[in-house]
matplotlib code that plots the C-alpha trace (Angstrom):
import matplotlib.pyplot as plt

x = [0.0, 2.8, 4.6, 1.5, 1.2, 4.9, 4.3, 1.4, 3.4, 6.2, 3.6, 2.4, 3.9, 6.3, 7.2, 10.6, 11.2, 14.4, 14.5, 16.8, 17.6, 17.1, 15.0, 12.5, 12.3, 11.8, 9.0, 7.3, 7.6, 6.1, 3.1, 2.3, 3.3, 0.6, 3.1, 2.1, 4.1, 7.7, 7.4, 5.8, 9.2, 10.7, 7.8, 6.3, 9.0, 6.5, 4.9, 7.4, 4.8, 3.4, 6.9, 7.5, 4.2, 5.0, 8.5, 7.1, 4.5, 7.1, 9.4, 6.6, 5.4, 9.0, 9.4, 6.2, 7.2, 10.5, 8.8, 6.4, 9.2, 11.1, 8.1, 7.4, 11.0, 11.5, 8.4, 9.5, 13.0, 11.6, 10.0, 6.7, 4.7, 1.2, 0.7, -2.1, -3.4, -5.7, -7.2, -7.9, -9.5, -8.2, -5.8, -2.3, 1.0, 1.9, 5.3, 8.3, 8.5, 11.9, 12.1, 15.3, 15.6, 18.2, 20.5, 23.7, 25.6, 28.7, 30.8, 33.0, 36.1, 35.8, 33.8, 36.8, 37.4, 33.7, 33.8, 36.9, 35.0, 32.1, 34.4, 36.1, 32.6, 31.8, 35.0, 34.4, 30.9, 32.1, 34.9, 32.7, 29.6, 30.5, 27.8, 28.4, 26.7, 28.1, 24.9, 22.3, 23.3, 25.5, 24.3, 27.2, 25.9, 26.9, 25.3, 28.3, 28.1, 30.6, 31.7, 32.8, 36.0, 37.5, 41.0, 40.0, 39.1, 42.6, 45.1, 42.9, 44.2, 42.7, 46.0, 46.3, 43.8, 44.5, 41.8, 43.2, 43.4, 44.5, 41.1, 39.2, 36.5, 37.6, 36.2, 37.0, 36.4, 33.6, 35.1, 31.8, 30.0, 28.4, 27.0, 30.4, 30.1, 32.6, 31.3, 32.9, 31.8, 32.4, 34.3, 37.3, 40.5, 41.7, 45.3, 47.5, 50.0, 52.7, 50.3, 50.1, 47.7, 44.8, 41.2, 38.9, 35.2, 33.0, 29.3, 27.0, 25.4, 27.6, 25.4, 25.9, 29.7, 29.6, 27.5, 29.8, 32.9, 31.5, 30.4, 33.9, 35.5, 32.8, 33.5, 37.2, 36.6, 34.1, 36.5, 38.5, 35.7, 35.9, 34.3, 32.0, 30.3, 27.6, 25.2, 22.9, 25.5, 24.4, 21.5, 19.1, 15.9, 13.1, 11.1, 13.5, 12.3, 9.0, 6.4, 3.6, 3.4, 0.2, -0.7, -4.3, -5.2, -2.7, 0.5, 3.7, 6.0, 9.8, 9.8, 8.0, 11.1, 14.9, 17.3, 20.3, 22.4, 22.9, 26.0, 23.9, 20.3, 21.1, 19.2, 16.8, 14.1, 12.5, 9.0, 7.6, 11.0, 13.0, 11.0, 10.4, 6.7, 5.0, 4.7, 1.7, -1.3, -3.6, -7.2, -8.9, -7.9, -8.0, -6.0, -7.2, -6.0, -2.4, 0.7, 0.3, 3.4, 4.0, 7.6, 10.0, 12.4, 15.3, 16.4, 18.8, 21.1, 20.8, 23.9, 22.7, 25.6, 25.2, 21.5, 19.6, 16.4, 15.1, 12.4, 12.1, 13.2, 10.7, 11.1, 8.5, 10.0, 9.8, 10.6, 13.7, 15.1, 17.9, 16.6, 18.8, 17.6, 20.1, 18.3, 14.7, 12.3, 10.9, 11.1, 8.5, 8.9, 8.2, 5.3, 2.6, 0.4, 1.1, -1.0, 0.7, -1.2, 0.5, 0.1, 1.9, 3.1, 4.2, 6.4, 7.1, 9.6, 9.9, 13.7, 15.5, 15.7, 13.7, 16.4, 19.1, 17.5, 18.7, 16.5, 18.5, 21.8, 23.7, 24.6, 26.0, 29.7, 29.4, 29.5, 26.8, 27.9, 24.4, 22.6, 19.3, 18.2, 19.5, 18.4, 19.8, 20.8, 22.5, 24.5, 25.6, 26.7, 28.6, 30.2, 31.3, 32.8, 34.7, 36.2, 37.1, 38.8, 40.8, 41.7, 42.1, 43.0, 40.1, 36.3, 33.6, 32.3, 28.6, 28.8, 29.7, 33.2, 34.6, 36.5, 39.9, 39.3, 39.3, 37.5, 39.2, 41.1, 42.8, 45.7, 46.4, 45.2, 45.6, 44.2, 41.3, 38.6, 39.9, 39.6, 36.8, 36.0, 33.2, 32.5, 31.5, 29.2, 27.5, 24.4, 21.0, 17.4, 15.2, 12.4, 9.8, 9.7, 7.3, 7.6, 5.6]
y = [0.0, 2.4, 1.5, 2.5, 5.9, 6.6, 5.8, 8.2, 11.0, 10.4, 10.8, 14.1, 17.1, 19.2, 22.8, 22.0, 18.6, 16.9, 14.1, 11.2, 11.8, 14.3, 11.9, 11.7, 15.5, 15.7, 13.2, 15.0, 18.3, 16.7, 15.3, 18.4, 21.4, 23.6, 24.8, 23.7, 23.5, 23.5, 20.9, 18.5, 18.4, 16.5, 14.9, 13.0, 10.4, 7.6, 9.2, 10.5, 11.8, 13.9, 15.2, 16.0, 17.9, 19.9, 20.6, 22.0, 24.0, 25.4, 26.5, 28.1, 30.0, 31.1, 32.3, 34.2, 35.8, 37.1, 38.2, 40.3, 41.7, 42.7, 44.5, 46.3, 47.5, 48.4, 50.5, 52.1, 53.0, 54.4, 57.2, 57.1, 60.3, 61.2, 63.6, 66.1, 68.4, 71.3, 74.0, 77.5, 80.6, 84.0, 86.8, 85.6, 87.2, 87.7, 86.2, 87.9, 88.0, 88.2, 88.9, 89.1, 90.3, 87.6, 90.3, 90.6, 93.8, 94.1, 96.3, 98.7, 97.4, 93.9, 94.6, 94.1, 90.6, 89.7, 90.7, 88.5, 85.6, 86.0, 85.8, 82.7, 81.1, 81.9, 80.3, 77.2, 76.7, 77.1, 74.6, 72.0, 72.2, 74.4, 77.0, 80.7, 82.3, 85.9, 87.2, 85.2, 84.2, 86.9, 90.5, 92.6, 94.6, 98.2, 99.4, 98.9, 99.8, 102.4, 102.2, 105.4, 105.7, 102.4, 103.7, 103.6, 99.9, 98.7, 98.4, 97.3, 97.2, 96.0, 94.3, 92.4, 89.7, 87.5, 85.3, 81.7, 80.2, 76.8, 76.2, 75.4, 73.1, 69.7, 66.7, 63.6, 59.9, 58.4, 55.3, 54.4, 54.0, 50.5, 50.7, 49.9, 52.9, 55.7, 58.5, 61.6, 63.8, 67.5, 68.6, 70.5, 70.0, 71.5, 71.1, 72.3, 75.1, 72.9, 71.6, 68.1, 66.1, 67.2, 66.7, 66.0, 66.8, 65.6, 66.1, 64.0, 67.3, 69.8, 72.7, 71.7, 71.7, 75.1, 76.6, 75.2, 76.4, 79.9, 80.2, 79.1, 81.8, 84.3, 83.7, 84.3, 87.5, 88.8, 88.1, 91.2, 93.5, 94.9, 92.7, 95.6, 97.5, 100.0, 99.0, 101.9, 104.3, 103.5, 105.1, 102.1, 102.6, 100.2, 101.8, 100.3, 96.8, 97.3, 99.4, 98.9, 97.5, 97.2, 95.2, 94.9, 97.6, 100.1, 101.3, 100.0, 102.4, 102.6, 101.2, 98.0, 96.6, 96.3, 96.0, 93.7, 92.3, 88.6, 87.5, 85.3, 86.4, 90.2, 93.0, 91.7, 93.3, 91.7, 92.9, 92.8, 92.1, 94.3, 97.4, 100.3, 99.5, 96.5, 93.3, 92.9, 91.0, 89.0, 89.1, 87.7, 85.2, 86.2, 88.1, 91.6, 91.2, 90.1, 91.5, 92.6, 93.5, 94.6, 93.8, 94.6, 91.9, 93.3, 90.4, 92.5, 92.7, 89.0, 86.8, 83.4, 81.3, 82.5, 81.7, 79.8, 81.4, 84.8, 86.6, 86.9, 84.7, 84.6, 83.1, 83.1, 82.8, 83.9, 87.5, 86.7, 84.2, 84.7, 84.0, 81.3, 81.7, 79.1, 76.4, 77.5, 79.7, 79.4, 81.3, 83.3, 83.9, 87.4, 88.4, 86.7, 87.3, 84.8, 84.2, 82.5, 80.9, 80.6, 77.8, 77.9, 74.7, 74.9, 72.1, 71.6, 69.0, 67.4, 67.5, 65.7, 61.9, 62.4, 64.3, 67.0, 70.4, 73.9, 76.7, 79.7, 78.3, 79.4, 75.8, 75.2, 75.6, 77.6, 81.4, 82.6, 84.8, 86.1, 88.9, 87.1, 84.5, 80.9, 78.4, 75.1, 76.4, 79.5, 77.3, 74.9, 77.8, 79.5, 76.2, 75.5, 79.0, 78.8, 75.4, 76.6, 79.7, 77.6, 74.8, 76.8, 80.3, 81.9, 81.9, 80.8, 83.8, 83.1, 83.1, 85.9, 86.1, 85.9, 89.0, 89.3, 86.7, 87.1, 85.4, 82.7, 83.7, 81.1, 83.5, 83.5, 80.0, 77.9, 74.7, 76.0, 74.5, 71.0, 70.0, 67.6, 66.5, 65.9, 68.9, 67.8, 70.5, 70.3, 72.1, 71.1, 71.9, 74.3, 72.7, 74.8, 76.5, 77.5, 76.8, 78.2]
z = [0.0, 0.9, -2.4, -4.5, -2.6, -3.4, -7.1, -7.3, -5.7, -8.3, -11.1, -9.7, -11.6, -9.6, -9.9, -11.2, -12.6, -13.8, -16.3, -16.4, -20.1, -22.8, -24.7, -21.8, -21.6, -25.4, -25.3, -22.6, -24.5, -27.7, -25.8, -23.9, -26.0, -27.8, -30.4, -33.9, -37.1, -36.2, -33.4, -35.9, -37.7, -34.8, -33.1, -36.0, -36.4, -36.8, -39.9, -42.4, -44.8, -42.0, -41.2, -44.9, -45.1, -42.0, -43.4, -46.6, -44.8, -42.4, -45.3, -47.2, -44.1, -43.3, -46.9, -46.8, -43.5, -44.9, -48.1, -46.1, -44.0, -47.2, -48.6, -45.4, -44.9, -48.6, -48.4, -45.2, -46.4, -49.7, -47.7, -49.6, -50.1, -50.9, -53.9, -53.2, -56.0, -55.3, -57.5, -56.2, -57.8, -56.8, -57.6, -58.7, -58.9, -62.6, -63.5, -65.0, -68.8, -70.5, -74.3, -76.4, -80.1, -81.1, -82.3, -80.3, -80.5, -82.8, -80.5, -82.4, -80.6, -82.1, -85.2, -87.4, -86.1, -86.4, -90.1, -90.5, -88.8, -91.2, -94.2, -92.7, -92.3, -95.9, -97.2, -94.9, -96.2, -99.8, -99.2, -97.5, -99.6, -102.6, -101.7, -102.1, -99.1, -99.3, -100.9, -99.2, -95.7, -94.2, -93.8, -92.4, -89.5, -89.9, -86.6, -84.4, -80.7, -79.5, -75.9, -74.2, -72.2, -73.1, -72.1, -68.5, -68.5, -69.4, -72.2, -75.1, -78.7, -81.9, -82.9, -79.6, -80.8, -83.8, -85.3, -85.3, -88.8, -87.4, -85.8, -89.1, -90.2, -91.6, -93.2, -91.2, -92.0, -90.0, -88.3, -86.7, -90.0, -90.0, -93.6, -95.2, -97.5, -97.5, -95.3, -93.8, -90.9, -90.4, -87.3, -86.0, -84.1, -80.8, -79.7, -76.8, -76.9, -78.6, -81.3, -79.9, -77.8, -80.1, -79.4, -82.4, -82.3, -85.1, -85.9, -88.0, -89.2, -91.0, -89.8, -86.2, -86.7, -88.4, -85.6, -82.9, -84.8, -85.2, -81.5, -80.3, -82.4, -81.3, -77.6, -78.1, -80.0, -77.5, -74.6, -75.7, -74.5, -71.0, -68.3, -67.2, -70.1, -69.6, -72.3, -71.6, -73.1, -76.6, -78.4, -78.4, -76.5, -75.7, -78.5, -81.0, -80.1, -78.3, -80.2, -77.7, -74.2, -72.1, -69.0, -67.9, -70.5, -69.0, -70.7, -69.3, -67.4, -67.4, -63.9, -65.1, -67.0, -66.8, -69.7, -70.1, -72.9, -73.6, -75.6, -77.9, -77.7, -77.9, -76.3, -73.6, -71.5, -68.4, -67.5, -64.0, -62.3, -59.9, -60.8, -58.4, -58.3, -56.9, -59.0, -61.3, -60.0, -62.3, -61.2, -64.2, -66.9, -70.6, -73.2, -72.3, -68.7, -69.4, -71.0, -74.6, -76.7, -80.3, -81.1, -83.9, -85.1, -87.2, -89.4, -91.4, -88.4, -87.6, -87.2, -88.6, -87.4, -83.8, -83.6, -86.3, -85.1, -86.3, -84.3, -80.5, -77.6, -74.7, -71.3, -68.4, -65.0, -61.3, -60.4, -58.4, -60.9, -63.4, -66.9, -68.4, -72.0, -73.4, -71.3, -71.2, -73.1, -76.6, -79.9, -81.7, -85.4, -86.8, -88.9, -86.9, -83.8, -81.0, -77.9, -75.0, -72.1, -68.8, -66.2, -62.9, -61.3, -57.6, -56.3, -52.5, -51.6, -48.1, -47.9, -45.1, -45.8, -49.0, -50.8, -50.6, -50.5, -49.6, -48.5, -49.8, -50.8, -47.6, -46.8, -50.3, -50.7, -54.0, -54.3, -56.7, -59.5, -60.1, -58.2, -58.0, -55.5, -55.3, -58.0, -59.0, -62.5, -61.0, -58.7, -61.4, -63.7, -60.8, -59.8, -63.4, -63.8, -60.5, -61.4, -64.9, -63.6, -61.1, -63.6, -66.9, -65.6, -67.5, -67.5, -70.0, -71.9, -71.4, -67.6, -65.1, -63.9, -60.3, -59.2, -60.8, -63.5, -67.3, -70.1, -72.1, -75.3, -77.4, -78.0, -74.3, -73.3, -76.5, -75.1, -73.0, -75.3, -75.4, -71.7, -71.0, -67.4, -65.1, -62.8, -59.3, -57.9, -54.5, -55.7, -54.2, -55.2, -53.3, -51.3, -53.1, -56.5, -59.2, -62.9, -65.8]

ax = plt.figure().add_subplot(projection="3d")
ax.plot(x, y, z, "-o")
ax.set_aspect("equal")
plt.show()
């Protein structure tokens, strides 16, 4: 009787139990656990099919688990956003409008070299294509711009600059031609100061090669001008380009526009930007309530190999934005009436982990060369110019110069046009901007 009582006490479950072997403990665990799935892999030895089924089920569940984890984490680290679009009706600030006449000045100081360049272009086109362009394509501009007090700007001499005859257009064999037929491309060659280490640039279109060749000579010629020129000294007035200007039915005032000169696009006027009066406000849509202009396009003074477009260049932009006409804008041909509809797109970026943004450019290690507010394009142009001045000792003619620098001239820097390298610029986008 006492032995039976002792056996019953042994069968009772204690708070902490110790087993004689690992096998006994594992059998107890398999018989009493409530865990399903994984435990069946080791507790179903008597039924191999059941074990195989639970193994496949476990692997499939494990794969689904990691797949869901991958989707969840990839979505989290992608920083998803929600795009919200809204439409409002109310008064709107009218944008700035920049127009250019596509007629760059032929300054009296360099007019002789520009005439020589036109003759070189005529000979090159005749040599390449056998076409005489002297009577049809080129119209020598006799309206040269005289700059006052050039002696105070430095030692400038007409004979100091020589138009390079070595930098000429050539026909080069096209080694990338897959048709097997003899084919040549038009291009030019740039070499270093010793005449070696030459860089060849070819174009599939002869017109593209001629345009690039002409612009390269043009930049070197125009680099002879003083860095600071008061364009307002010449006789041209806004009436020479703009016959009529009205906004919202009212005539434009001199305080409504500013004038500047672009080296390629000529005389330019920006309306509704940096004036002494407040910016224009558009209260109603429609042609009568916008800006109405009657413009004059002088094609007889046009330089065809500097810009292949005749008419007017137009760009719509923000008031505090520098108009980069070589990258944006559109052309309007003369002799027609054109109506332009404006649509404003406002973009707001989150910044932070969603992308590199800068509020006003103070945290960007690039000194802007433009007097307007920070934009990505202004930063890239300024960064390029700073690096070019540091590496080549001279600046690109189309961009402003840092203090103390000079524009590139192939008489002083023979190899400045042959360098090709990537320019690392730490420029960031602004978190919010408007485009038109």
